[in-house]
C-alpha positions as CSV (number, residue, x, y, z in Angstrom):
1,X,27.8,-29.2,3.9
2,X,24.1,-28.4,4.1
3,X,23.6,-25.2,2.1
4,X,21.7,-22.6,4.3
5,X,18.4,-21.4,3.1
6,X,17.9,-17.7,2.4
7,X,15.5,-17.1,5.1
8,X,17.1,-19.2,7.8
9,X,17.0,-17.6,11.3
10,X,14.5,-15.1,10.2
11,X,11.0,-14.8,12.0
12,X,8.3,-13.3,9.8
13,X,4.7,-12.6,10.7
14,X,2.1,-13.2,8.2
15,X,-1.4,-11.4,8.3
16,X,-3.3,-13.0,5.5
17,X,-6.4,-15.1,5.9
18,X,-6.8,-16.2,2.4
19,X,-4.1,-18.3,0.7
20,X,-2.2,-18.4,3.8
21,X,-1.2,-21.9,3.3
22,X,0.6,-20.9,0.0
23,X,2.4,-18.1,1.8
24,X,3.5,-20.0,4.8
25,X,4.7,-22.9,2.7
26,X,6.6,-20.5,0.4
27,X,8.4,-18.9,3.6
28,X,8.9,-22.0,5.5
29,X,10.6,-23.7,2.2
30,X,13.1,-20.8,2.4
31,X,14.0,-21.5,6.1
32,X,11.8,-18.9,8.0
33,X,9.9,-19.4,11.2
34,X,6.3,-18.0,10.8
35,X,4.0,-16.4,13.0
36,X,0.4,-16.4,11.5
37,X,-2.0,-13.8,12.8
38,X,-5.0,-13.4,10.5
39,X,-6.2,-9.6,10.4
40,X,-9.4,-10.3,8.5
41,X,-12.1,-13.0,8.7
42,X,-11.7,-16.2,6.3
43,X,-14.7,-14.7,4.3
44,X,-14.0,-11.1,4.8
45,X,-16.0,-9.5,2.0
46,X,-19.5,-9.3,3.4
47,X,-22.2,-8.4,1.0
48,X,-25.4,-6.8,2.2
49,X,-27.7,-8.0,-0.6
50,X,-30.5,-5.5,0.3
51,X,-28.5,-2.6,0.7
52,X,-26.7,-3.3,-2.6
53,X,-29.8,-3.6,-4.6
54,X,-31.1,-0.4,-3.2
55,X,-27.9,1.3,-4.2
56,X,-28.1,-0.3,-7.7
57,X,-31.8,0.9,-8.1
58,X,-30.5,4.6,-7.2
59,X,-27.9,4.2,-9.9
60,X,-30.5,3.3,-12.4
61,X,-32.7,6.2,-11.3
62,X,-30.7,8.7,-13.5
63,X,-27.9,9.0,-16.1
64,X,-24.2,8.7,-14.9
65,X,-21.5,11.0,-16.6
66,X,-18.4,9.1,-15.2
67,X,-17.9,5.6,-13.5
68,X,-14.7,4.8,-11.4
69,X,-14.3,1.0,-11.2
70,X,-12.0,0.2,-8.1
71,X,-11.7,-3.6,-7.4
72,X,-12.1,-6.6,-9.7
73,X,-13.7,-8.6,-6.9
74,X,-16.1,-5.8,-6.3
75,X,-17.2,-5.3,-10.0
76,X,-17.7,-9.0,-10.3
77,X,-19.7,-9.3,-7.2
78,X,-21.9,-6.3,-8.1
79,X,-22.6,-7.3,-11.8
80,X,-23.3,-11.0,-10.7
81,X,-25.8,-9.6,-8.1
82,X,-27.4,-7.6,-10.7
83,X,-27.7,-10.5,-13.0
84,X,-29.7,-12.5,-10.0
85,X,-32.0,-9.6,-9.7
86,X,-32.7,-9.2,-13.5
87,X,-31.0,-5.9,-13.5
88,X,-27.9,-6.6,-15.4
89,X,-28.9,-5.4,-18.7
90,X,-30.1,-2.1,-17.4
91,X,-26.9,-1.6,-15.2
92,X,-24.7,-2.4,-18.1
93,X,-26.6,0.1,-20.3
94,X,-26.3,2.9,-17.6
95,X,-22.5,2.1,-17.1
96,X,-21.7,1.8,-20.7
97,X,-23.2,5.2,-21.5
98,X,-20.7,6.8,-18.8
99,X,-16.9,7.5,-19.3
100,X,-15.6,4.6,-17.5
101,X,-12.0,4.9,-15.6
102,X,-10.7,1.8,-14.0
103,X,-8.1,1.4,-11.2
104,X,-5.7,-1.4,-12.2
105,X,-6.0,-4.5,-14.4
106,X,-8.2,-6.6,-12.3
107,X,-10.9,-3.8,-12.5
108,X,-10.4,-3.7,-16.3
109,X,-10.7,-7.5,-16.5
110,X,-14.0,-7.4,-14.6
111,X,-15.5,-4.8,-16.7
112,X,-14.5,-6.4,-20.0
113,X,-15.9,-9.8,-18.8
114,X,-19.2,-8.0,-19.2
115,X,-18.6,-6.2,-22.4
116,X,-17.8,-2.8,-20.8
117,X,-14.8,-0.8,-21.8
118,X,-12.7,1.4,-19.9
119,X,-11.6,4.9,-21.4
120,X,-8.5,5.1,-19.3
121,X,-6.7,3.1,-16.6
122,X,-3.6,3.9,-14.8
123,X,-0.4,1.6,-14.8
124,X,-0.5,1.4,-11.1
125,X,-3.5,0.5,-8.9
126,X,-3.4,3.7,-7.0
127,X,-6.5,5.6,-6.7
128,X,-4.4,8.7,-6.3
129,X,-3.4,8.3,-9.8
130,X,-7.0,8.2,-11.0
131,X,-7.5,11.6,-9.1
132,X,-4.2,13.0,-10.7
133,X,-5.6,12.1,-14.2
134,X,-8.6,14.2,-13.4
135,X,-6.6,17.1,-12.3
136,X,-7.3,20.3,-14.0
137,X,-10.4,19.0,-15.6
138,X,-13.8,20.6,-14.9
139,X,-16.2,18.3,-12.8
140,X,-18.8,20.9,-11.9
141,X,-22.2,19.3,-12.2
142,X,-20.8,15.9,-13.3
143,X,-22.6,12.7,-11.8
144,X,-19.7,10.5,-10.9
145,X,-20.3,6.9,-9.6
146,X,-17.6,5.5,-7.6
147,X,-17.6,1.6,-7.1
148,X,-16.6,1.4,-3.4
149,X,-15.1,-1.7,-1.6
150,X,-14.2,-2.7,1.9
151,X,-11.7,0.1,2.5
152,X,-13.3,3.7,2.8
153,X,-13.0,5.9,-0.2
154,X,-14.6,8.6,1.3
155,X,-11.6,11.0,1.1
156,X,-11.4,10.5,-2.6
157,X,-15.2,11.0,-2.7
158,X,-14.9,14.3,-0.7
159,X,-11.9,15.5,-3.2
160,X,-14.4,14.9,-6.0
161,X,-17.2,16.8,-4.6
162,X,-15.0,19.8,-3.7
163,X,-14.5,20.2,-7.4
164,X,-18.3,20.4,-7.9
165,X,-19.2,16.7,-8.7
166,X,-22.4,15.0,-7.8
167,X,-20.7,11.8,-6.4
168,X,-22.7,8.5,-5.4
169,X,-20.6,5.6,-3.8
170,X,-21.8,2.1,-4.1
171,X,-20.2,0.0,-1.5
172,X,-20.4,-3.6,-2.6
173,X,-18.9,-5.3,0.4
174,X,-17.6,-4.6,3.9
175,X,-14.4,-6.0,5.2
176,X,-14.9,-8.2,8.3
177,X,-12.2,-8.5,11.0
178,X,-11.0,-11.9,12.4
179,X,-13.3,-13.5,14.7
180,X,-10.5,-14.4,17.1
181,X,-8.3,-11.2,17.7
182,X,-5.7,-12.8,20.2
183,X,-3.3,-13.9,17.4
184,X,-3.4,-10.3,16.2
185,X,-2.9,-8.9,19.7
186,X,0.2,-11.4,20.0
187,X,1.5,-10.1,16.7
188,X,1.2,-6.5,17.8
189,X,3.3,-7.2,21.0
190,X,6.0,-9.2,18.7
191,X,6.5,-6.5,16.4
192,X,6.4,-3.8,19.2
193,X,9.1,-5.9,21.1
194,X,11.2,-6.2,17.8
195,X,10.8,-9.9,18.1
196,X,10.1,-10.3,14.3
197,X,12.2,-9.4,11.4
198,X,9.4,-8.8,9.0
199,X,5.5,-8.8,8.7
200,X,3.7,-9.5,5.3
201,X,0.5,-7.7,4.1
202,X,-1.5,-8.7,1.1
203,X,-4.4,-6.0,1.5
204,X,-4.8,-2.5,2.8
205,X,-7.6,-3.5,5.1
206,X,-5.1,-5.9,6.9
207,X,-2.9,-2.8,7.6
208,X,-5.8,-1.0,9.2
209,X,-6.8,-4.0,11.3
210,X,-3.6,-4.2,12.6
211,X,-3.3,-0.5,13.6
212,X,-6.6,-0.7,15.2
213,X,-5.5,-3.7,17.5
214,X,-2.3,-1.8,18.3
215,X,-4.5,1.1,19.3
216,X,-6.6,-0.9,21.3
217,X,-3.7,-2.3,23.3
218,X,-2.1,1.0,23.7
219,X,1.0,-0.1,21.6
220,X,0.4,1.6,18.4
221,X,3.4,4.2,18.9
222,X,5.7,1.2,19.8
223,X,4.5,-0.7,16.7
224,X,5.1,2.2,14.4
225,X,8.4,2.8,15.8
226,X,9.4,-0.9,15.4
227,X,8.4,-0.7,11.7
228,X,10.2,2.5,11.3
229,X,13.4,1.1,12.5
230,X,14.0,-2.6,12.6
231,X,10.8,-4.7,11.4
232,X,10.3,-4.7,7.6
233,X,6.7,-4.0,6.5
234,X,6.4,-6.3,3.3
235,X,3.5,-5.5,1.1
236,X,2.2,-7.5,-2.0
237,X,1.8,-4.1,-4.0
238,X,1.5,-0.4,-3.8
239,X,-2.1,-0.2,-3.0
240,X,-1.5,-2.0,0.2
241,X,1.8,-0.2,0.9
242,X,-0.1,3.2,0.6
243,X,-2.2,2.1,3.7
244,X,1.1,2.5,5.7
245,X,1.9,6.2,4.6
246,X,-0.5,7.8,7.1
247,X,1.5,6.2,9.9
248,X,4.9,7.2,8.3
249,X,5.9,3.5,8.1
250,X,8.4,2.7,5.3
251,X,7.4,-0.4,3.1
252,X,8.8,-2.7,0.5
253,X,6.8,-4.3,-2.4
254,X,7.8,-5.8,-5.6
255,X,7.3,-4.6,-9.1
256,X,4.5,-7.2,-9.8
257,X,1.7,-7.6,-7.2
258,X,2.1,-11.2,-6.6
259,X,2.7,-13.6,-3.6
260,X,5.6,-15.3,-4.8
261,X,7.3,-11.9,-5.7
262,X,6.7,-10.5,-2.3
263,X,8.6,-13.5,-0.7
264,X,11.3,-13.5,-3.2
265,X,11.9,-9.8,-2.4
266,X,12.3,-10.7,1.3
267,X,15.0,-13.4,0.5
268,X,17.1,-10.7,-0.6
269,X,15.8,-7.7,1.8
270,X,16.3,-9.4,5.0
271,X,19.9,-11.0,4.7
272,X,21.0,-7.6,3.2
273,X,19.9,-5.8,6.4
274,X,21.5,-8.2,8.7
275,X,24.9,-8.1,6.9
276,X,24.7,-4.4,5.7
277,X,22.7,-3.0,2.9
278,X,24.7,-2.3,-0.3
279,X,22.9,0.1,-3.0
280,X,24.2,0.9,-6.4
281,X,23.1,4.5,-6.9
282,X,22.0,5.7,-10.6
283,X,25.3,7.8,-10.8
284,X,27.4,4.6,-10.3
285,X,28.3,5.3,-6.8
286,X,28.3,2.5,-4.2
287,X,26.2,3.1,-1.0
288,X,26.6,0.8,2.1
289,X,24.6,1.0,5.2
290,X,25.7,-1.0,8.3
291,X,24.1,-0.2,11.4
292,X,24.4,3.5,12.0
293,X,27.7,3.7,9.6
294,X,27.1,5.2,5.9
295,X,29.8,4.8,3.5
296,X,29.9,6.1,-0.1
297,X,32.4,4.5,-2.5
298,X,34.2,3.2,0.8
299,X,34.3,6.8,2.4
300,X,32.5,7.4,5.5
301,X,29.5,9.8,5.4
302,X,28.6,11.8,8.5
303,X,25.0,12.7,8.7
304,X,23.0,14.5,11.3
305,X,19.7,12.7,12.7
306,X,17.2,14.4,10.2
307,X,19.0,13.5,6.9
308,X,19.9,10.0,8.5
309,X,16.3,9.4,9.1
310,X,15.2,10.4,5.5
311,X,18.0,8.2,4.0
312,X,16.8,5.1,6.2
313,X,13.2,5.7,4.9
314,X,14.5,6.0,1.3
315,X,16.6,2.9,1.3
316,X,14.0,1.0,2.6
317,X,12.2,1.8,-0.7
318,X,14.9,1.9,-3.2
319,X,13.7,3.6,-6.3
320,X,10.2,3.9,-5.0
321,X,8.6,7.3,-3.9
322,X,8.3,8.1,-0.2
323,X,5.7,10.6,0.4
324,X,6.7,14.0,2.3
325,X,4.1,13.0,5.2
326,X,5.8,9.7,5.6
327,X,9.2,11.3,5.8
328,X,8.2,14.2,8.1
329,X,7.0,11.3,10.2
330,X,10.4,9.6,10.3
331,X,12.1,12.7,11.5
332,X,13.5,12.9,15.1
333,X,11.3,14.3,17.7
334,X,12.1,17.9,18.3
335,X,12.2,18.7,14.5
336,X,10.0,21.5,13.2
337,X,6.7,19.6,12.2
338,X,6.3,21.0,8.7
339,X,7.1,19.8,5.3
340,X,9.9,22.5,5.2
341,X,11.9,20.4,7.7
342,X,11.6,17.5,5.1
343,X,13.0,19.7,2.3
344,X,15.8,20.9,4.5
345,X,16.7,17.2,5.4
346,X,16.6,16.3,1.8
347,X,18.9,19.1,1.1
348,X,21.5,18.2,3.6
349,X,21.3,14.4,2.4
350,X,21.9,15.6,-1.1
351,X,24.7,17.7,0.0
352,X,26.4,14.6,1.6
353,X,25.6,12.1,-1.3
354,X,25.5,14.1,-4.3
355,X,22.7,16.2,-5.7
356,X,21.5,13.4,-8.0
357,X,21.1,10.8,-5.3
358,X,17.8,11.8,-4.3
359,X,15.1,12.7,-7.0
360,X,12.0,14.8,-6.2
361,X,8.8,13.3,-7.8
362,X,6.5,16.4,-8.2
363,X,3.3,16.4,-6.0
364,X,4.2,13.1,-4.6
365,X,7.6,13.1,-2.6
366,X,11.2,11.8,-3.1
367,X,13.0,8.6,-4.1
368,X,16.4,7.2,-4.0
369,X,17.9,7.2,-7.5
370,X,19.2,3.7,-8.0
371,X,20.9,2.0,-10.9
372,X,18.5,0.0,-13.0
């Protein structure tokens, strides 16, 4: 008898433009049927040389107190360009005299390659963790330089300015959308019609491009609803997943931000959803979800719509934090539109599953307490 492949019978959308052959091969070798719709161009990171040089000269014009490096490719591109212009020594001196914070290991690697040393970097790749690191510290009058990238950091810059900082953002490259948008429009319809089991995302701009395509075809609400209920949004890491929070879409992503790890996660996630999702909670209880039925250690648990919606969001991200805005977006229509409604739904869920089943993560949201 031929052994069934782990993703046999599943139809998965792929939005990547780069390394797409590798990703498609990983999925097809596991039995999946793949629908490819590149969200971005094959060479998405467009650099405006004149604009970048002008921004670099502005940086060199006066001292920098703090420098926030956000992407590895952005730092490498900027420093390589400065070398071509003969400005690299001056730029390294200017950045090296500042307090350097780096978002994630790729940024750290690009800095160290040129002899720059970060003072601090978060364990995650989330810019929010950098802002959290600076919380409570006086930024009044500091000149803060932010290395921007294809996705806007205007909200982060605004948050720093509100605290009195003089913020300069150097945008190294712009992200270009795919030239042929028809495959993306087709993907929107497939998701909205629930004809796919999952869609993979390897960058935050790809998420934004999909949402823009859905908006232009008038199907954004249908697409978001499908992701919230039936179609898995599989992301390569937390930075990509964070782009879905605005839309209230639950996501899954692996512990290590790697393509193979994302595909491996789908191997277990999709079959479990089809046969019923079983989760061991941190207190040793067994939680089973099959369709609309919820069982705790074999006993049926009755949930009203609001706590059921919260549970669905949390089990889609077991052990990971789901923000209050994301949970609020999942609540049924007619529920009071405030974070208090989320707190009430969480309280009712805890009453049904046990007080330790759902953990509060201060200033971030909630997570399902699962066994390690």
